[in-house]
C-alpha positions in Angstrom: 91.3 46.4 107.9 91.1 50.0 106.6 93.2 50.8 103.5 95.2 54.0 103.7 94.9 56.2 100.6 98.0 56.6 98.5 97.8 60.4 98.7 96.9 61.8 102.1 94.0 64.3 102.2 95.2 67.7 103.6 93.2 69.5 106.4 90.2 71.6 105.4 92.0 75.0 105.6 94.8 73.7 103.3 92.2 72.4 100.8 90.9 75.9 100.1 94.4 77.3 100.0 95.6 74.8 97.4 92.5 75.4 95.2 93.0 79.2 95.2 96.7 78.7 94.6 95.8 76.7 91.5 93.4 79.6 90.4 90.4 77.2 90.5 86.9 78.1 91.7 84.7 75.8 93.8 82.5 75.3 90.8 85.5 74.1 88.7 86.6 71.7 91.4 83.0 70.4 91.7 82.8 69.9 87.9 86.0 67.9 87.9 84.9 65.8 90.9 81.3 65.3 89.6 79.7 66.7 92.8 77.6 69.7 93.6 79.4 73.0 94.5 77.9 72.8 98.0 79.8 69.6 98.6 83.1 71.1 97.7 82.3 74.0 100.0 81.5 71.6 102.8 84.9 69.8 102.2 86.8 73.1 102.5 84.9 74.2 105.6 85.4 70.9 107.4 81.7 70.1 107.7 82.2 66.9 105.8 85.0 64.7 104.4 85.0 62.7 101.2 85.2 58.9 101.5 86.5 56.0 99.5 87.4 56.5 95.8 86.1 60.1 96.0 88.6 61.0 98.7 91.5 59.5 96.7 90.5 61.5 93.6 90.1 64.7 95.6 93.5 64.2 97.3 95.1 63.6 93.9 93.5 66.8 92.5 94.9 68.8 95.4 98.3 67.1 95.2 98.6 68.1 91.6 98.3 71.8 92.7 101.3 71.6 95.0 104.9 72.2 94.1 106.9 69.1 94.9 110.3 67.8 94.0 111.4 64.2 93.2 114.6 63.1 94.8 117.4 61.4 92.9 116.7 58.1 94.7 113.3 57.9 92.9 111.5 56.6 95.9 108.6 59.0 95.5 107.8 62.7 95.8 109.1 64.5 98.9 108.2 68.1 99.9 110.9 70.7 99.4 112.5 71.5 102.8 114.6 74.5 101.7 112.7 77.7 102.7 111.8 80.2 99.9 113.3 83.6 99.8 110.8 86.6 100.0 111.3 87.1 96.2 110.5 83.5 95.4 107.5 83.4 97.7 106.1 86.6 96.2 106.7 85.4 92.7 105.0 82.1 93.5 101.9 83.8 95.0 101.8 86.2 92.0 102.0 83.3 89.5 99.2 81.4 91.2 96.8 84.3 91.8 97.4 87.1 89.3 95.8 85.5 86.2 92.5 84.8 87.9 92.5 88.1 89.7 92.9 90.0 86.4 89.8 88.2 85.0 87.9 88.9 88.2 88.8 92.6 88.2 87.6 92.8 84.6 84.2 91.5 85.6 84.1 94.2 88.3 85.0 97.1 86.1 84.5 96.1 82.5 87.9 97.7 81.7 90.9 95.6 80.7 93.6 98.1 81.5 92.1 99.0 84.8 91.9 95.3 85.7 95.6 94.8 85.1 96.5 98.0 87.0 94.3 97.0 90.0 96.1 93.6 90.3 99.5 95.2 89.9 98.8 97.8 92.5 97.5 95.2 94.9 100.6 93.1 94.5 102.8 96.1 94.9 101.1 96.9 98.1 101.5 93.3 99.2 105.3 93.5 98.4 105.6 96.6 100.5 103.9 94.8 103.4 105.3 91.4 102.7 106.2 90.5 106.3 102.6 91.0 107.1 101.2 89.3 104.0 103.6 86.3 104.2 102.3 85.3 107.6 98.6 86.0 106.8 96.4 82.9 107.0 95.0 83.7 103.5 97.5 85.7 101.4 95.5 85.2 98.2 92.4 86.7 100.0 94.5 89.6 101.2 95.7 90.5 97.7 92.2 89.9 96.3 90.6 92.3 98.7 93.2 95.0 97.9 92.7 94.5 94.1 88.9 94.7 94.5 89.2 97.9 96.6 91.4 99.6 94.0 89.3 98.4 91.1 86.0 99.7 92.6 87.5 103.1 93.7 85.1 105.9 92.5 88.1 108.2 91.8 88.8 106.4 88.5 86.0 108.2 86.8 87.9 111.5 87.0 91.0 110.1 85.3 91.1 111.1 81.6 92.1 107.6 80.4 89.0 106.0 82.0 86.4 108.5 80.9 85.4 106.7 77.7 84.2 103.1 77.7 86.3 100.3 76.3 85.4 98.0 73.5 82.9 95.4 74.7 83.3 91.6 74.3 82.9 90.2 70.9 80.2 87.7 71.8 76.7 89.2 72.2 75.8 87.0 75.2 79.0 88.1 76.9 78.2 91.7 76.3 74.7 91.3 77.8 76.1 89.6 80.9 78.8 92.2 81.4 76.2 95.0 81.0 74.0 93.3 83.6 76.9 93.2 86.0 78.0 96.8 85.5 74.5 98.0 86.2 74.7 96.6 89.7 76.1 98.8 92.5 79.7 98.0 93.5 78.8 96.2 96.8 76.2 94.0 95.0 78.6 93.3 92.1 81.4 92.4 94.4 79.2 90.1 96.5 77.9 88.3 93.4 81.4 87.8 92.0 82.9 86.5 95.3 80.0 84.0 95.9 79.1 82.8 92.4 82.4 83.6 90.6 85.2 82.9 93.1 83.3 80.3 95.1 83.5 81.7 98.6 80.7 80.7 101.1 78.4 83.3 102.7 80.4 84.0 105.9 83.7 84.4 103.9 82.0 86.7 101.4 80.6 88.7 104.3 84.0 89.0 106.0 85.7 90.1 102.8 83.1 92.7 102.0 83.0 93.9 105.6 79.3 93.3 106.0 77.1 91.1 108.2 76.0 87.7 106.9 72.3 88.6 106.6 73.2 91.8 104.7 75.5 89.8 102.4 72.7 87.3 101.8 70.3 90.2 100.9 72.9 91.6 98.5 73.4 88.3 96.8 69.7 87.7 96.3 69.2 91.2 95.0 72.1 90.9 92.6 70.8 87.5 91.3 67.3 88.9 90.8 68.7 92.0 88.9 70.8 89.8 86.6 67.8 87.4 86.0 65.5 90.4 85.2 67.8 91.4 82.3 68.8 87.8 81.4 66.0 85.3 82.1 68.1 82.3 81.2 70.4 83.0 84.2 67.8 82.4 86.9 69.6 79.2 87.8 72.7 80.0 90.0 74.6 77.1 88.5 74.1 78.5 85.0 75.1 82.0 86.3 78.3 80.6 87.7 79.1 78.8 84.4 78.5 82.0 82.4 80.7 84.1 84.8 83.6 81.6 84.4 83.1 81.6 80.6 83.0 85.4 80.4 86.2 85.8 82.4 88.0 83.1 80.4 87.1 84.5 76.9 89.1 87.7 77.5 92.8 87.5 76.8 94.0 89.2 79.9 97.7 88.6 80.8 99.2 90.4 83.8 102.8 91.7 83.8 105.6 89.5 85.1 106.2 89.3 88.9 109.7 90.8 88.6 108.3 93.9 86.8 105.6 94.3 89.5 108.1 94.0 92.3 110.6 96.5 90.7 107.7 98.8 89.8 106.5 98.8 93.4 110.0 99.5 94.7 110.5 102.4 92.3 107.1 103.8 93.4 108.0 103.4 97.1 111.4 105.1 96.5 109.7 108.0 94.6 107.2 108.7 97.4 109.9 108.4 100.0 112.1 110.9 98.3 109.1 113.2 97.7 108.2 113.0 101.4 111.8 113.8 102.4 112.0 116.7 100.0 108.7 118.1 101.3 109.9 117.8 104.9 113.2 119.5 104.1 111.4 122.3 102.3 109.0 122.8 105.3 112.0 122.8 107.7 113.8 125.4 105.6 110.8 127.7 105.3 110.3 127.5 109.1 113.9 128.3 109.7 113.8 131.3 107.3 110.7 132.6 109.0 112.3 132.4 112.4 115.4 134.1 111.1 113.7 137.0 109.5 110.8 137.5 111.9 110.9 140.6 114.2 111.9 139.9 117.8 109.7 142.6 119.4 106.3 144.1 118.8 106.1 147.2 116.6 102.8 149.0 116.7 101.5 149.8 113.3 101.7 153.5 112.1 98.3 155.1 112.2 97.0 156.1 108.8 97.1 159.8 108.0 94.1 162.1 108.1 93.2 164.9 105.7 93.2 168.4 107.3 90.3 170.4 106.2 90.0 174.2 105.9 93.5 174.8 104.5 93.9 177.0 101.5 95.1 175.3 98.4 98.8 175.6 97.7 99.5 178.5 95.3 101.6 178.2 92.3 104.8 180.4 92.0 103.9 184.0 90.9 102.2 187.1 92.2 99.6 186.7 94.9 95.9 187.3 94.0 93.7 189.7 96.0 92.2 186.9 98.1 95.7 185.6 99.0 97.0 189.1 99.9 93.9 189.7 102.1 94.5 186.3 103.8 98.1 187.1 104.4 97.3 190.4 106.0 94.7 188.7 108.2 97.2 186.1 109.4 99.8 188.7 110.2 97.3 190.7 112.3 96.3 187.7 114.2 99.8 186.8 115.1 100.4 190.2 116.8 97.7 189.5 119.3 99.2 186.3 120.5 101.5 185.7 123.4 104.9 187.4 123.5 107.7 185.5 122.0 110.4 184.5 124.4 113.9 185.8 123.7 117.1 184.6 125.4 118.9 187.1 127.7 122.6 187.2 128.3 123.8 187.2 131.9 
């Protein structure tokens, strides 16, 4: 007779969602369970399933990450059946994901303020597209991809507030590791963080970085080799994962509250909506004014004047000179040899 575990084990896709909702990496779950990280990855992908006591411990760990309510009868935990409002669902997603995302964005950029800003902008974008994000199979991955894209944008280098480097970590080993990460190119840095920091497997990392699986594997190997060349004690991937988690945890990075992020996103959306309306009204007004004042028929341009050569200069008031008197006499004689002038006759 098979004994049914006290806590049922959720399906594979739900296991990963619960782990990410609890802001845990695969390495952290593996450390708690006392198994290799590859085993946790296989559990979440459905390639294998824990058995016996290990299954019960794994189910209890995942159950501790869920939000459950205890009824007044005291017969045991029952899931909440009342649906969440969009505000409550967004706040729950923010509370689960924002702290870990801020630390990850700090490892990507080396800037604390930019890390907070990246996470806030990503969640503001998620709130604007909440009907789409709410039904996504991986809302945490959606927000993570948006935060990474904003954090790695090359346009930040032109902003005055981000032209100068920030204060490095206090520990020398953390400074060396952060410098080794920032030397990597953004695609290699992102691949290394997703695989060794967040705990995604290779196909998931490839999908999130929009690359093929072989290209992602090449980026991962190159990034590991580059970090190991600067820090020889990190040749072991397990040690690299531990150091990445430790570096992210040492920084006191606390994101803003979910209500402030939601209201900030709404204010930003209202501002850009009003700006777009004002620009449209201005464009319509300028077009109407142009149509009102524009000519209705074609008017040929006036030809530019030409200088007449050979004319004597205009004389100033006073007696004529000898040359002017001679010219006047010549003109009068020339006029007498012309055609007769016509005179009207009375009839």
